[in-house]
Every structure is written in C-alpha cells, then in structure tokens.
N, C-alpha and C positions, 0 to 999 in steps of 0.2 A: 108890629108887623112880623109875621113868621117868615121862615126861609122860603116858603113856597108862594108867598104873596108878593106879586111884582109891584115895584114902585111906580109912581105916575110916569116918570121918564121912560122906564122900561116898557110900560104899556104903550106909550106913544111911539117909541122906536119899533116895537113889535107890530103895531098897526101900520106904520109906514112901510116896513119890510114886507109884511103880508099884502098890503095894498099894491105895492109894485109888482109882486109876483102875480096877484090876481089880475091886474091890468094886462100884464103880458099874456097870461094864459087865456083870458077872455078874448084878447085880440087874436091870438093864434087859433083858437077853436072857432071864433066868429068868422075869420077869414075862410077857414075850411068849410064852414056851413053856409055862409052867405055868398061867397064868391069862390067856389071850388076851382074854377078855371084859372083864377089868379094864383091860387095855391099851387096848382099843377104847373103853371108857367114858371114859377120861381123855385120849384123843387128839382134838385139835381137828379137826372135819370139814374145815376149810379147808386141811389139809395137802396134799390131793390124792391121798393114798393110799387104796386101797379099804379101808374099815374092816370087814374080815372076819377070821375066824379063820385062814384060809389065809395071808393077808398077814402077820399077826402071827407065825405059825410061820416063814414065810420070813425075815422081818426078824430074828427071834430066832436062827435058825440062822446067818444071814449074819453075825451079831455074835458068836455063841458060838465058832465055829471059829477066827477070828483071835484072839479073847481067849485061848483055850486055847493057841494057838501063842505068844502073847506071854508067857504064864505060864512055859512051858518055856524055859529059858535058851538052848538050842541053836537054837531057832526064834523067839526074841523079836524079832529085827529084822524077819523076814518078817511076824510078827503085827502089829508096829507099823505096817508099810507098809499092810497090809490094813485095819487099824482106821482109819488116816488116810484111806483111801479112803471107808470107811463114814461117817466124820465129815464128810468133804467133801460127801457127799450130803445129810447132815442140814443142814449150813450152807446149801447151795444151795436146799434145800426151804424153809428159813425166809426166805431172801432173796426167793425167788419169791413168797411169800405176804405179805411185808411185816411180818414179826414184829419185835418190839422188838430193837434192836441189841445192847445189852449183856447182856440176860438170855437171849435165845433164839438170835439169829444167831451171836454170838460164843461161845456155850457150847461148841460143838464145837471151836473154836479153843483155848479154855482147856483143855479135856480133852486135846487133841492136844499142847499144850505140856507138860502134866504127864506125858503118856505118853512123849514123846521125852526130856524132861528127866530123868525117873526112869531111863530106859534109859541115857542118856548118863552119868549119875552112877555107875551100877553096872556098866556093861559096857565093858571095855577095848577090845573090837573096835570099838565105835562111837566111842569116844574117839580111837582111832587113825585112823579114817576121817574124823571131823569134829573136828579139834583146835581148840579154842576159845581156847587160850593162844597168846601171841605166839611162843614158842619162841626159839631163839637164831639170830642172823644168821650165815651161813656166810662 
C-alpha cells in the first residue's frame, strides 16, 4: 500500500463523512426546489437575500449542480471546489449580518471540513495532491 492509497477503514470513514454532507446538501437544495415557500418561511429576513420563490430556485439549483458533481467520483473534486465557494458565500452572509459565531457563521466551515475530509479519506487523487503525512526524507 502506497502513501496515497487509503486503507479500508479510511475509505469507509470518508464515505460516511461524504454521505452525511451529501444528505444535508440534498435536503437543503431539495427544500429550496420542492418547497420554496417553506424555505422562505424559515429564512431570517435579515440575510439580505430577496425572500422570493425565484431566489430559492436559484440558490437550490446553485447547490444541486455541485452536489451532483461531488457525488460522482470522477467529478468529486470539482464539486467540492464549487460547494466550498457556495459555503463561503453562506459564511460571508452570516458574518455580514452578525450571526452567532459557532452555530451560524462557522457552520459552513464545519460542513466544508467534513466535505474535504471525507473526500481526502476516500480519494487517492486528492491524497496524492495534498499529502498530510510526513513521508520519508530523501
């Protein structure tokens, strides 16, 4: 086994982490696409987004596409990059309106760490690109 080849336990842990993130993201974008009125009802007006059906459809679509890319192994890294951008917008929005730090502002950071951690644990391409082990000195 090389440094970039994940062990069976790492692959399982990566799939669990990725699965949790995927379920949350699909729930979030699904709510915005299937029941935008519900998403509007539970969105604080202080976010600064127009609280209308069109905005919910746009946000749901902007999250669904990279989530589907993340699910498919060949495009998972591209999906992770795009989801990270989406989460960055969510973090910036919460910083701008002064939301609570640990429950709101950092939620996107927590999700991003799970997203990339799950992918790193299960994908040898990412492990080769971002080796977190010391390796051997030459």
